[in-house]
N, CA, C, O and CB atoms as a CASP TS submission, in Angstrom:
PFRMAT TS
TARGET T0000
AUTHOR 0000-0000-0000
METHOD Language model
MODEL 1
PARENT N/A
ATOM      1  N   MET     1     -12.760 -27.991  -9.135  1.00  0.00           N
ATOM      2  CA  MET     1     -12.329 -26.832  -9.899  1.00  0.00           C
ATOM      3  C   MET     1     -11.758 -27.342 -11.221  1.00  0.00           C
ATOM      4  O   MET     1     -10.891 -28.215 -11.250  1.00  0.00           O
ATOM      5  CB  MET     1     -11.273 -25.977  -9.104  1.00  0.00           C
ATOM      6  N   SER     2     -12.261 -26.780 -12.298  1.00  0.00           N
ATOM      7  CA  SER     2     -11.803 -27.219 -13.611  1.00  0.00           C
ATOM      8  C   SER     2     -10.412 -26.674 -13.890  1.00  0.00           C
ATOM      9  O   SER     2      -9.910 -25.789 -13.197  1.00  0.00           O
ATOM     10  CB  SER     2     -12.784 -26.772 -14.709  1.00  0.00           C
ATOM     11  N   LEU     3      -9.828 -27.220 -14.898  1.00  0.00           N
ATOM     12  CA  LEU     3      -8.490 -26.787 -15.296  1.00  0.00           C
ATOM     13  C   LEU     3      -8.513 -25.323 -15.725  1.00  0.00           C
ATOM     14  O   LEU     3      -7.586 -24.576 -15.410  1.00  0.00           O
ATOM     15  CB  LEU     3      -7.949 -27.672 -16.438  1.00  0.00           C
ATOM     16  N   LEU     4      -9.538 -24.908 -16.425  1.00  0.00           N
ATOM     17  CA  LEU     4      -9.662 -23.522 -16.863  1.00  0.00           C
ATOM     18  C   LEU     4      -9.802 -22.586 -15.658  1.00  0.00           C
ATOM     19  O   LEU     4      -9.197 -21.514 -15.634  1.00  0.00           O
ATOM     20  CB  LEU     4     -10.868 -23.362 -17.809  1.00  0.00           C
ATOM     21  N   GLU     5     -10.584 -22.982 -14.673  1.00  0.00           N
ATOM     22  CA  GLU     5     -10.755 -22.161 -13.474  1.00  0.00           C
ATOM     23  C   GLU     5      -9.441 -22.030 -12.705  1.00  0.00           C
ATOM     24  O   GLU     5      -9.111 -20.957 -12.199  1.00  0.00           O
ATOM     25  CB  GLU     5     -11.838 -22.759 -12.567  1.00  0.00           C
ATOM     26  N   ARG     6      -8.712 -23.113 -12.625  1.00  0.00           N
ATOM     27  CA  ARG     6      -7.411 -23.062 -11.938  1.00  0.00           C
ATOM     28  C   ARG     6      -6.448 -22.159 -12.697  1.00  0.00           C
ATOM     29  O   ARG     6      -5.713 -21.381 -12.089  1.00  0.00           O
ATOM     30  CB  ARG     6      -6.808 -24.482 -11.793  1.00  0.00           C
ATOM     31  N   TRP     7      -6.450 -22.261 -14.031  1.00  0.00           N
ATOM     32  CA  TRP     7      -5.583 -21.426 -14.850  1.00  0.00           C
ATOM     33  C   TRP     7      -5.927 -19.952 -14.654  1.00  0.00           C
ATOM     34  O   TRP     7      -5.031 -19.122 -14.500  1.00  0.00           O
ATOM     35  CB  TRP     7      -5.703 -21.814 -16.334  1.00  0.00           C
ATOM     36  N   ARG     8      -7.231 -19.619 -14.658  1.00  0.00           N
ATOM     37  CA  ARG     8      -7.673 -18.245 -14.451  1.00  0.00           C
ATOM     38  C   ARG     8      -7.273 -17.754 -13.057  1.00  0.00           C
ATOM     39  O   ARG     8      -6.804 -16.628 -12.896  1.00  0.00           O
ATOM     40  CB  ARG     8      -9.198 -18.136 -14.640  1.00  0.00           C
ATOM     41  N   ASP     9      -7.463 -18.607 -12.063  1.00  0.00           N
ATOM     42  CA  ASP     9      -7.118 -18.233 -10.695  1.00  0.00           C
ATOM     43  C   ASP     9      -5.618 -17.987 -10.560  1.00  0.00           C
ATOM     44  O   ASP     9      -5.191 -17.015  -9.937  1.00  0.00           O
ATOM     45  CB  ASP     9      -7.566 -19.321  -9.714  1.00  0.00           C
ATOM     46  N   GLU    10      -4.827 -18.877 -11.149  1.00  0.00           N
ATOM     47  CA  GLU    10      -3.371 -18.721 -11.096  1.00  0.00           C
ATOM     48  C   GLU    10      -2.946 -17.462 -11.841  1.00  0.00           C
ATOM     49  O   GLU    10      -2.088 -16.719 -11.364  1.00  0.00           O
ATOM     50  CB  GLU    10      -2.666 -19.958 -11.692  1.00  0.00           C
ATOM     51  N   ARG    11      -3.530 -17.220 -12.992  1.00  0.00           N
ATOM     52  CA  ARG    11      -3.212 -16.039 -13.779  1.00  0.00           C
ATOM     53  C   ARG    11      -3.576 -14.759 -13.017  1.00  0.00           C
ATOM     54  O   ARG    11      -2.812 -13.793 -13.008  1.00  0.00           O
ATOM     55  CB  ARG    11      -3.946 -16.087 -15.127  1.00  0.00           C
ATOM     56  N   PHE    12      -4.741 -14.766 -12.385  1.00  0.00           N
ATOM     57  CA  PHE    12      -5.184 -13.627 -11.595  1.00  0.00           C
ATOM     58  C   PHE    12      -4.193 -13.320 -10.477  1.00  0.00           C
ATOM     59  O   PHE    12      -3.806 -12.168 -10.280  1.00  0.00           O
ATOM     60  CB  PHE    12      -6.571 -13.893 -11.012  1.00  0.00           C
ATOM     61  N   HIS    13      -3.784 -14.358  -9.747  1.00  0.00           N
ATOM     62  CA  HIS    13      -2.864 -14.150  -8.623  1.00  0.00           C
ATOM     63  C   HIS    13      -1.471 -13.730  -9.090  1.00  0.00           C
ATOM     64  O   HIS    13      -0.793 -12.960  -8.410  1.00  0.00           O
ATOM     65  CB  HIS    13      -2.763 -15.421  -7.787  1.00  0.00           C
ATOM     66  N   ARG    14      -1.041 -14.239 -10.256  1.00  0.00           N
ATOM     67  CA  ARG    14       0.241 -13.799 -10.805  1.00  0.00           C
ATOM     68  C   ARG    14       0.203 -12.313 -11.150  1.00  0.00           C
ATOM     69  O   ARG    14       1.123 -11.562 -10.824  1.00  0.00           O
ATOM     70  CB  ARG    14       0.602 -14.623 -12.052  1.00  0.00           C
ATOM     71  N   ASN    15      -0.865 -11.906 -11.807  1.00  0.00           N
ATOM     72  CA  ASN    15      -1.008 -10.489 -12.162  1.00  0.00           C
ATOM     73  C   ASN    15      -1.108  -9.618 -10.917  1.00  0.00           C
ATOM     74  O   ASN    15      -0.544  -8.524 -10.873  1.00  0.00           O
ATOM     75  CB  ASN    15      -2.244 -10.279 -13.046  1.00  0.00           C
ATOM     76  N   LEU    16      -1.814 -10.094  -9.918  1.00  0.00           N
ATOM     77  CA  LEU    16      -1.940  -9.349  -8.666  1.00  0.00           C
ATOM     78  C   LEU    16      -0.575  -9.186  -7.996  1.00  0.00           C
ATOM     79  O   LEU    16      -0.253  -8.110  -7.492  1.00  0.00           O
ATOM     80  CB  LEU    16      -2.921 -10.059  -7.712  1.00  0.00           C
ATOM     81  N   ALA    17       0.224 -10.249  -7.989  1.00  0.00           N
ATOM     82  CA  ALA    17       1.566 -10.180  -7.410  1.00  0.00           C
ATOM     83  C   ALA    17       2.440  -9.205  -8.201  1.00  0.00           C
ATOM     84  O   ALA    17       3.234  -8.470  -7.615  1.00  0.00           O
ATOM     85  CB  ALA    17       2.218 -11.581  -7.380  1.00  0.00           C
ATOM     86  N   LYS    18       2.296  -9.197  -9.536  1.00  0.00           N
ATOM     87  CA  LYS    18       3.069  -8.289 -10.379  1.00  0.00           C
ATOM     88  C   LYS    18       2.707  -6.833 -10.072  1.00  0.00           C
ATOM     89  O   LYS    18       3.586  -5.976  -9.980  1.00  0.00           O
ATOM     90  CB  LYS    18       2.827  -8.599 -11.871  1.00  0.00           C
ATOM     91  N   ILE    19       1.425  -6.564  -9.918  1.00  0.00           N
ATOM     92  CA  ILE    19       0.967  -5.213  -9.600  1.00  0.00           C
ATOM     93  C   ILE    19       1.462  -4.791  -8.222  1.00  0.00           C
ATOM     94  O   ILE    19       1.895  -3.653  -8.043  1.00  0.00           O
ATOM     95  CB  ILE    19      -0.569  -5.133  -9.662  1.00  0.00           C
ATOM     96  N   ASP    20       1.406  -5.691  -7.250  1.00  0.00           N
ATOM     97  CA  ASP    20       1.914  -5.391  -5.908  1.00  0.00           C
ATOM     98  C   ASP    20       3.398  -5.045  -5.952  1.00  0.00           C
ATOM     99  O   ASP    20       3.842  -4.111  -5.285  1.00  0.00           O
ATOM    100  CB  ASP    20       1.679  -6.581  -4.965  1.00  0.00           C
ATOM    101  N   GLU    21       4.157  -5.791  -6.730  1.00  0.00           N
ATOM    102  CA  GLU    21       5.592  -5.542  -6.835  1.00  0.00           C
ATOM    103  C   GLU    21       5.858  -4.181  -7.489  1.00  0.00           C
ATOM    104  O   GLU    21       6.734  -3.438  -7.045  1.00  0.00           O
ATOM    105  CB  GLU    21       6.274  -6.667  -7.642  1.00  0.00           C
ATOM    106  N   GLN    22       5.099  -3.856  -8.546  1.00  0.00           N
ATOM    107  CA  GLN    22       5.258  -2.566  -9.204  1.00  0.00           C
ATOM    108  C   GLN    22       4.925  -1.422  -8.244  1.00  0.00           C
ATOM    109  O   GLN    22       5.620  -0.406  -8.222  1.00  0.00           O
ATOM    110  CB  GLN    22       4.369  -2.492 -10.454  1.00  0.00           C
ATOM    111  N   CYS    23       3.873  -1.584  -7.461  1.00  0.00           N
ATOM    112  CA  CYS    23       3.492  -0.553  -6.492  1.00  0.00           C
ATOM    113  C   CYS    23       4.579  -0.378  -5.437  1.00  0.00           C
ATOM    114  O   CYS    23       4.888   0.744  -5.034  1.00  0.00           O
ATOM    115  CB  CYS    23       2.153  -0.910  -5.820  1.00  0.00           C
ATOM    116  N   LEU    24       5.153  -1.485  -4.994  1.00  0.00           N
ATOM    117  CA  LEU    24       6.231  -1.426  -4.009  1.00  0.00           C
ATOM    118  C   LEU    24       7.431  -0.677  -4.569  1.00  0.00           C
ATOM    119  O   LEU    24       8.006   0.172  -3.888  1.00  0.00           O
ATOM    120  CB  LEU    24       6.644  -2.840  -3.576  1.00  0.00           C
ATOM    121  N   HIS    25       7.813  -0.982  -5.805  1.00  0.00           N
ATOM    122  CA  HIS    25       8.946  -0.298  -6.430  1.00  0.00           C
ATOM    123  C   HIS    25       8.667   1.197  -6.578  1.00  0.00           C
ATOM    124  O   HIS    25       9.552   2.018  -6.336  1.00  0.00           O
ATOM    125  CB  HIS    25       9.253  -0.916  -7.804  1.00  0.00           C
ATOM    126  N   GLU    26       7.458   1.550  -6.967  1.00  0.00           N
ATOM    127  CA  GLU    26       7.113   2.959  -7.119  1.00  0.00           C
ATOM    128  C   GLU    26       7.163   3.674  -5.771  1.00  0.00           C
ATOM    129  O   GLU    26       7.633   4.809  -5.688  1.00  0.00           O
ATOM    130  CB  GLU    26       5.719   3.106  -7.749  1.00  0.00           C
ATOM    131  N   GLN    27       6.684   3.020  -4.722  1.00  0.00           N
ATOM    132  CA  GLN    27       6.716   3.631  -3.392  1.00  0.00           C
ATOM    133  C   GLN    27       8.154   3.827  -2.920  1.00  0.00           C
ATOM    134  O   GLN    27       8.465   4.829  -2.277  1.00  0.00           O
ATOM    135  CB  GLN    27       5.941   2.766  -2.383  1.00  0.00           C
ATOM    136  N   ILE    28       9.022   2.886  -3.233  1.00  0.00           N
ATOM    137  CA  ILE    28      10.444   3.015  -2.886  1.00  0.00           C
ATOM    138  C   ILE    28      11.047   4.215  -3.613  1.00  0.00           C
ATOM    139  O   ILE    28      11.804   4.983  -3.020  1.00  0.00           O
ATOM    140  CB  ILE    28      11.223   1.716  -3.245  1.00  0.00           C
ATOM    141  N   ARG    29      10.709   4.381  -4.908  1.00  0.00           N
ATOM    142  CA  ARG    29      11.207   5.534  -5.666  1.00  0.00           C
ATOM    143  C   ARG    29      10.710   6.847  -5.070  1.00  0.00           C
ATOM    144  O   ARG    29      11.468   7.810  -4.958  1.00  0.00           O
ATOM    145  CB  ARG    29      10.778   5.433  -7.134  1.00  0.00           C
ATOM    146  N   ILE    30       9.447   6.883  -4.691  1.00  0.00           N
ATOM    147  CA  ILE    30       8.865   8.095  -4.100  1.00  0.00           C
ATOM    148  C   ILE    30       9.556   8.423  -2.786  1.00  0.00           C
ATOM    149  O   ILE    30       9.915   9.575  -2.539  1.00  0.00           O
ATOM    150  CB  ILE    30       7.347   7.923  -3.876  1.00  0.00           C
ATOM    151  N   ASP    31       9.745   7.405  -1.937  1.00  0.00           N
ATOM    152  CA  ASP    31      10.400   7.625  -0.646  1.00  0.00           C
ATOM    153  C   ASP    31      11.840   8.100  -0.827  1.00  0.00           C
ATOM    154  O   ASP    31      12.296   8.988  -0.107  1.00  0.00           O
ATOM    155  CB  ASP    31      10.373   6.341   0.189  1.00  0.00           C
ATOM    156  N   ALA    32      12.556   7.513  -1.785  1.00  0.00           N
ATOM    157  CA  ALA    32      13.945   7.905  -2.029  1.00  0.00           C
ATOM    158  C   ALA    32      14.010   9.349  -2.524  1.00  0.00           C
ATOM    159  O   ALA    32      14.875  10.118  -2.102  1.00  0.00           O
ATOM    160  CB  ALA    32      14.607   6.955  -3.053  1.00  0.00           C
ATOM    161  N   ARG    33      13.095   9.712  -3.419  1.00  0.00           N
ATOM    162  CA  ARG    33      13.068  11.078  -3.935  1.00  0.00           C
ATOM    163  C   ARG    33      12.759  12.066  -2.821  1.00  0.00           C
ATOM    164  O   ARG    33      13.362  13.137  -2.757  1.00  0.00           O
ATOM    165  CB  ARG    33      12.036  11.209  -5.059  1.00  0.00           C
ATOM    166  N   LYS    34      11.830  11.716  -1.949  1.00  0.00           N
ATOM    167  CA  LYS    34      11.448  12.588  -0.840  1.00  0.00           C
ATOM    168  C   LYS    34      12.624  12.772   0.122  1.00  0.00           C
ATOM    169  O   LYS    34      12.899  13.883   0.576  1.00  0.00           O
ATOM    170  CB  LYS    34      10.225  12.009  -0.092  1.00  0.00           C
ATOM    171  N   GLU    35      13.315  11.667   0.427  1.00  0.00           N
ATOM    172  CA  GLU    35      14.473  11.751   1.329  1.00  0.00           C
ATOM    173  C   GLU    35      15.575  12.600   0.706  1.00  0.00           C
ATOM    174  O   GLU    35      16.216  13.395   1.393  1.00  0.00           O
ATOM    175  CB  GLU    35      15.011  10.340   1.660  1.00  0.00           C
ATOM    176  N   SER    36      15.793  12.431  -0.594  1.00  0.00           N
ATOM    177  CA  SER    36      16.814  13.212  -1.294  1.00  0.00           C
ATOM    178  C   SER    36      16.457  14.698  -1.268  1.00  0.00           C
ATOM    179  O   SER    36      17.318  15.545  -1.030  1.00  0.00           O
ATOM    180  CB  SER    36      16.968  12.722  -2.752  1.00  0.00           C
ATOM    181  N   ASP    37      15.186  15.007  -1.514  1.00  0.00           N
ATOM    182  CA  ASP    37      14.742  16.406  -1.484  1.00  0.00           C
ATOM    183  C   ASP    37      14.946  17.017  -0.102  1.00  0.00           C
ATOM    184  O   ASP    37      15.369  18.167   0.013  1.00  0.00           O
ATOM    185  CB  ASP    37      13.264  16.509  -1.889  1.00  0.00           C
ATOM    186  N   GLU    38      14.647  16.251   0.944  1.00  0.00           N
ATOM    187  CA  GLU    38      14.824  16.764   2.307  1.00  0.00           C
ATOM    188  C   GLU    38      16.297  17.030   2.606  1.00  0.00           C
ATOM    189  O   GLU    38      16.635  18.020   3.255  1.00  0.00           O
ATOM    190  CB  GLU    38      14.251  15.774   3.331  1.00  0.00           C
ATOM    191  N   LYS    39      17.167  16.144   2.132  1.00  0.00           N
ATOM    192  CA  LYS    39      18.603  16.348   2.347  1.00  0.00           C
ATOM    193  C   LYS    39      19.078  17.605   1.625  1.00  0.00           C
ATOM    194  O   LYS    39      19.845  18.393   2.179  1.00  0.00           O
ATOM    195  CB  LYS    39      19.405  15.120   1.864  1.00  0.00           C
ATOM    196  N   TRP    40      18.618  17.792   0.378  1.00  0.00           N
ATOM    197  CA  TRP    40      19.023  18.976  -0.371  1.00  0.00           C
ATOM    198  C   TRP    40      18.505  20.245   0.270  1.00  0.00           C
ATOM    199  O   TRP    40      19.201  21.261   0.290  1.00  0.00           O
ATOM    200  CB  TRP    40      18.536  18.887  -1.799  1.00  0.00           C
ATOM    201  N   GLN    41      17.291  20.199   0.796  1.00  0.00           N
ATOM    202  CA  GLN    41      16.736  21.367   1.467  1.00  0.00           C
ATOM    203  C   GLN    41      17.573  21.730   2.689  1.00  0.00           C
ATOM    204  O   GLN    41      17.772  22.910   2.980  1.00  0.00           O
ATOM    205  CB  GLN    41      15.278  21.111   1.875  1.00  0.00           C
ATOM    206  N   ALA    42      18.060  20.723   3.403  1.00  0.00           N
ATOM    207  CA  ALA    42      18.913  20.970   4.566  1.00  0.00           C
ATOM    208  C   ALA    42      20.236  21.599   4.123  1.00  0.00           C
ATOM    209  O   ALA    42      20.732  22.520   4.772  1.00  0.00           O
ATOM    210  CB  ALA    42      19.171  19.654   5.345  1.00  0.00           C
ATOM    211  N   VAL    43      20.803  21.111   3.033  1.00  0.00           N
ATOM    212  CA  VAL    43      22.065  21.665   2.523  1.00  0.00           C
ATOM    213  C   VAL    43      21.864  23.115   2.088  1.00  0.00           C
ATOM    214  O   VAL    43      22.696  23.973   2.383  1.00  0.00           O
ATOM    215  CB  VAL    43      22.600  20.817   1.338  1.00  0.00           C
ATOM    216  N   VAL    44      20.773  23.389   1.393  1.00  0.00           N
ATOM    217  CA  VAL    44      20.494  24.750   0.937  1.00  0.00           C
ATOM    218  C   VAL    44      20.307  25.684   2.126  1.00  0.00           C
ATOM    219  O   VAL    44      20.820  26.804   2.120  1.00  0.00           O
ATOM    220  CB  VAL    44      19.246  24.775   0.040  1.00  0.00           C
ATOM    221  N   ALA    45      19.580  25.237   3.139  1.00  0.00           N
ATOM    222  CA  ALA    45      19.364  26.066   4.333  1.00  0.00           C
ATOM    223  C   ALA    45      20.691  26.365   5.025  1.00  0.00           C
ATOM    224  O   ALA    45      20.926  27.487   5.473  1.00  0.00           O
ATOM    225  CB  ALA    45      18.396  25.365   5.317  1.00  0.00           C
ATOM    226  N   LYS    46      21.554  25.359   5.109  1.00  0.00           N
ATOM    227  CA  LYS    46      22.867  25.561   5.733  1.00  0.00           C
ATOM    228  C   LYS    46      23.687  26.575   4.938  1.00  0.00           C
ATOM    229  O   LYS    46      24.311  27.467   5.514  1.00  0.00           O
ATOM    230  CB  LYS    46      23.633  24.221   5.839  1.00  0.00           C
ATOM    231  N   ASN    47      23.682  26.432   3.612  1.00  0.00           N
ATOM    232  CA  ASN    47      24.435  27.360   2.770  1.00  0.00           C
ATOM    233  C   ASN    47      23.900  28.782   2.872  1.00  0.00           C
ATOM    234  O   ASN    47      24.677  29.736   2.875  1.00  0.00           O
ATOM    235  CB  ASN    47      24.400  26.900   1.323  1.00  0.00           C
ATOM    236  N   LYS    48      22.586  28.933   2.956  1.00  0.00           N
ATOM    237  CA  LYS    48      22.000  30.264   3.106  1.00  0.00           C
ATOM    238  C   LYS    48      22.426  30.888   4.426  1.00  0.00           C
ATOM    239  O   LYS    48      22.716  32.083   4.481  1.00  0.00           O
ATOM    240  CB  LYS    48      20.467  30.194   3.022  1.00  0.00           C
ATOM    241  N   ALA    49      22.466  30.093   5.487  1.00  0.00           N
ATOM    242  CA  ALA    49      22.887  30.602   6.795  1.00  0.00           C
ATOM    243  C   ALA    49      24.356  31.030   6.748  1.00  0.00           C
ATOM    244  O   ALA    49      24.718  32.080   7.278  1.00  0.00           O
ATOM    245  CB  ALA    49      22.673  29.529   7.893  1.00  0.00           C
ATOM    246  N   GLU    50      25.188  30.220   6.118  1.00  0.00           N
ATOM    247  CA  GLU    50      26.603  30.570   5.994  1.00  0.00           C
ATOM    248  C   GLU    50      26.779  31.834   5.156  1.00  0.00           C
ATOM    249  O   GLU    50      27.619  32.676   5.471  1.00  0.00           O
ATOM    250  CB  GLU    50      27.392  29.407   5.371  1.00  0.00           C
ATOM    251  N   LEU    51      25.999  31.968   4.103  1.00  0.00           N
ATOM    252  CA  LEU    51      26.066  33.155   3.266  1.00  0.00           C
ATOM    253  C   LEU    51      25.675  34.405   4.058  1.00  0.00           C
ATOM    254  O   LEU    51      26.314  35.451   3.935  1.00  0.00           O
ATOM    255  CB  LEU    51      25.157  32.993   2.045  1.00  0.00           C
ATOM    256  N   ALA    52      24.632  34.289   4.863  1.00  0.00           N
ATOM    257  CA  ALA    52      24.207  35.425   5.689  1.00  0.00           C
ATOM    258  C   ALA    52      25.309  35.801   6.673  1.00  0.00           C
ATOM    259  O   ALA    52      25.574  36.983   6.893  1.00  0.00           O
ATOM    260  CB  ALA    52      22.899  35.092   6.448  1.00  0.00           C
ATOM    261  N   ASP    53      25.955  34.789   7.268  1.00  0.00           N
ATOM    262  CA  ASP    53      27.068  35.059   8.185  1.00  0.00           C
ATOM    263  C   ASP    53      28.212  35.752   7.457  1.00  0.00           C
ATOM    264  O   ASP    53      28.803  36.699   7.976  1.00  0.00           O
ATOM    265  CB  ASP    53      27.567  33.753   8.829  1.00  0.00           C
ATOM    266  N   ASN    54      28.519  35.278   6.252  1.00  0.00           N
ATOM    267  CA  ASN    54      29.601  35.877   5.468  1.00  0.00           C
ATOM    268  C   ASN    54      29.288  37.327   5.109  1.00  0.00           C
ATOM    269  O   ASN    54      30.168  38.187   5.145  1.00  0.00           O
ATOM    270  CB  ASN    54      29.848  35.063   4.194  1.00  0.00           C
ATOM    271  N   LYS    55      28.040  37.589   4.766  1.00  0.00           N
ATOM    272  CA  LYS    55      27.644  38.952   4.440  1.00  0.00           C
ATOM    273  C   LYS    55      27.805  39.868   5.652  1.00  0.00           C
ATOM    274  O   LYS    55      28.218  41.019   5.516  1.00  0.00           O
ATOM    275  CB  LYS    55      26.195  38.982   3.939  1.00  0.00           C
ATOM    276  N   ALA    56      27.483  39.358   6.822  1.00  0.00           N
ATOM    277  CA  ALA    56      27.632  40.150   8.046  1.00  0.00           C
ATOM    278  C   ALA    56      29.109  40.459   8.302  1.00  0.00           C
ATOM    279  O   ALA    56      29.459  41.578   8.678  1.00  0.00           O
ATOM    280  CB  ALA    56      27.020  39.402   9.259  1.00  0.00           C
ATOM    281  N   VAL    57      29.962  39.469   8.097  1.00  0.00           N
ATOM    282  CA  VAL    57      31.402  39.680   8.286  1.00  0.00           C
ATOM    283  C   VAL    57      31.917  40.703   7.279  1.00  0.00           C
ATOM    284  O   VAL    57      32.713  41.575   7.627  1.00  0.00           O
ATOM    285  CB  VAL    57      32.177  38.346   8.143  1.00  0.00           C
ATOM    286  N   ILE    58      31.468  40.596   6.040  1.00  0.00           N
ATOM    287  CA  ILE    58      31.900  41.546   5.007  1.00  0.00           C
ATOM    288  C   ILE    58      31.472  42.964   5.375  1.00  0.00           C
ATOM    289  O   ILE    58      32.253  43.904   5.227  1.00  0.00           O
ATOM    290  CB  ILE    58      31.319  41.154   3.627  1.00  0.00           C
ATOM    291  N   GLU    59      30.274  43.119   5.838  1.00  0.00           N
ATOM    292  CA  GLU    59      29.802  44.448   6.241  1.00  0.00           C
ATOM    293  C   GLU    59      30.630  45.008   7.399  1.00  0.00           C
ATOM    294  O   GLU    59      30.929  46.202   7.426  1.00  0.00           O
ATOM    295  CB  GLU    59      28.320  44.387   6.639  1.00  0.00           C
ATOM    296  N   GLN    60      30.998  44.158   8.348  1.00  0.00           N
ATOM    297  CA  GLN    60      31.847  44.601   9.463  1.00  0.00           C
ATOM    298  C   GLN    60      33.205  45.051   8.941  1.00  0.00           C
ATOM    299  O   GLN    60      33.733  46.078   9.367  1.00  0.00           O
ATOM    300  CB  GLN    60      32.022  43.468  10.507  1.00  0.00           C
ATOM    301  N   LEU    61      33.763  44.282   8.023  1.00  0.00           N
ATOM    302  CA  LEU    61      35.067  44.646   7.448  1.00  0.00           C
ATOM    303  C   LEU    61      34.975  45.960   6.674  1.00  0.00           C
ATOM    304  O   LEU    61      35.874  46.797   6.761  1.00  0.00           O
ATOM    305  CB  LEU    61      35.582  43.522   6.522  1.00  0.00           C
ATOM    306  N   ARG    62      33.910  46.139   5.931  1.00  0.00           N
ATOM    307  CA  ARG    62      33.736  47.393   5.198  1.00  0.00           C
ATOM    308  C   ARG    62      33.643  48.587   6.157  1.00  0.00           C
ATOM    309  O   ARG    62      34.205  49.651   5.900  1.00  0.00           O
ATOM    310  CB  ARG    62      32.476  47.322   4.317  1.00  0.00           C
ATOM    311  N   ALA    63      32.931  48.387   7.252  1.00  0.00           N
ATOM    312  CA  ALA    63      32.806  49.461   8.245  1.00  0.00           C
ATOM    313  C   ALA    63      34.173  49.784   8.843  1.00  0.00           C
ATOM    314  O   ALA    63      34.507  50.955   9.024  1.00  0.00           O
ATOM    315  CB  ALA    63      31.808  49.062   9.365  1.00  0.00           C
ATOM    316  N   GLN    64      34.964  48.762   9.150  1.00  0.00           N
ATOM    317  CA  GLN    64      36.297  48.978   9.709  1.00  0.00           C
ATOM    318  C   GLN    64      37.200  49.694   8.702  1.00  0.00           C
ATOM    319  O   GLN    64      37.972  50.577   9.077  1.00  0.00           O
ATOM    320  CB  GLN    64      36.925  47.639  10.128  1.00  0.00           C
ATOM    321  N   ILE    65      37.103  49.314   7.429  1.00  0.00           N
ATOM    322  CA  ILE    65      37.907  49.965   6.390  1.00  0.00           C
ATOM    323  C   ILE    65      37.504  51.435   6.264  1.00  0.00           C
ATOM    324  O   ILE    65      38.354  52.313   6.123  1.00  0.00           O
ATOM    325  CB  ILE    65      37.741  49.236   5.027  1.00  0.00           C
ATOM    326  N   ALA    66      36.218  51.683   6.315  1.00  0.00           N
ATOM    327  CA  ALA    66      35.736  53.074   6.238  1.00  0.00           C
ATOM    328  C   ALA    66      36.258  53.889   7.396  1.00  0.00           C
ATOM    329  O   ALA    66      36.639  55.045   7.217  1.00  0.00           O
ATOM    330  CB  ALA    66      34.205  53.122   6.220  1.00  0.00           C
ATOM    331  N   GLU    67      36.283  53.307   8.582  1.00  0.00           N
ATOM    332  CA  GLU    67      36.804  54.002   9.764  1.00  0.00           C
ATOM    333  C   GLU    67      38.287  54.289   9.597  1.00  0.00           C
ATOM    334  O   GLU    67      38.749  55.382   9.926  1.00  0.00           O
ATOM    335  CB  GLU    67      36.565  53.169  11.040  1.00  0.00           C
ATOM    336  N   LEU    68      39.025  53.333   9.096  1.00  0.00           N
ATOM    337  CA  LEU    68      40.465  53.512   8.902  1.00  0.00           C
ATOM    338  C   LEU    68      40.743  54.595   7.847  1.00  0.00           C
ATOM    339  O   LEU    68      41.699  55.359   7.975  1.00  0.00           O
ATOM    340  CB  LEU    68      41.120  52.175   8.482  1.00  0.00           C
ATOM    341  N   GLN    69      39.915  54.654   6.823  1.00  0.00           N
ATOM    342  CA  GLN    69      40.119  55.643   5.772  1.00  0.00           C
ATOM    343  C   GLN    69      39.818  57.050   6.274  1.00  0.00           C
ATOM    344  O   GLN    69      40.377  58.021   5.763  1.00  0.00           O
ATOM    345  CB  GLN    69      39.246  55.319   4.563  1.00  0.00           C
ATOM    346  N   LYS    70      38.947  57.171   7.264  1.00  0.00           N
ATOM    347  CA  LYS    70      38.613  58.486   7.821  1.00  0.00           C
ATOM    348  C   LYS    70      39.787  59.054   8.599  1.00  0.00           C
ATOM    349  O   LYS    70      39.937  60.273   8.687  1.00  0.00           O
ATOM    350  CB  LYS    70      37.377  58.392   8.727  1.00  0.00           C
ATOM    351  N   LYS    71      40.610  58.204   9.157  1.00  0.00           N
ATOM    352  CA  LYS    71      41.718  58.665  10.014  1.00  0.00           C
ATOM    353  C   LYS    71      42.835  59.185   9.251  1.00  0.00           C
ATOM    354  O   LYS    71      43.836  59.608   9.830  1.00  0.00           O
ATOM    355  CB  LYS    71      42.209  57.595  10.879  1.00  0.00           C
TER
END
């Protein structure tokens, strides 16, 4: 193998390793973003459930106040 062939081979493998590393970093970013989105979706769902519960309690209180005002 000539010196030029070895240089080309080494250069090729260096570039390949660089591309692999970039792909790995991008996949890590994608996975982190996906995990973050899932966590936020869980928080939003929990807050919506709590809001619905609060609305139900408010409606019960309004009904009780209306009953008291009738008396």
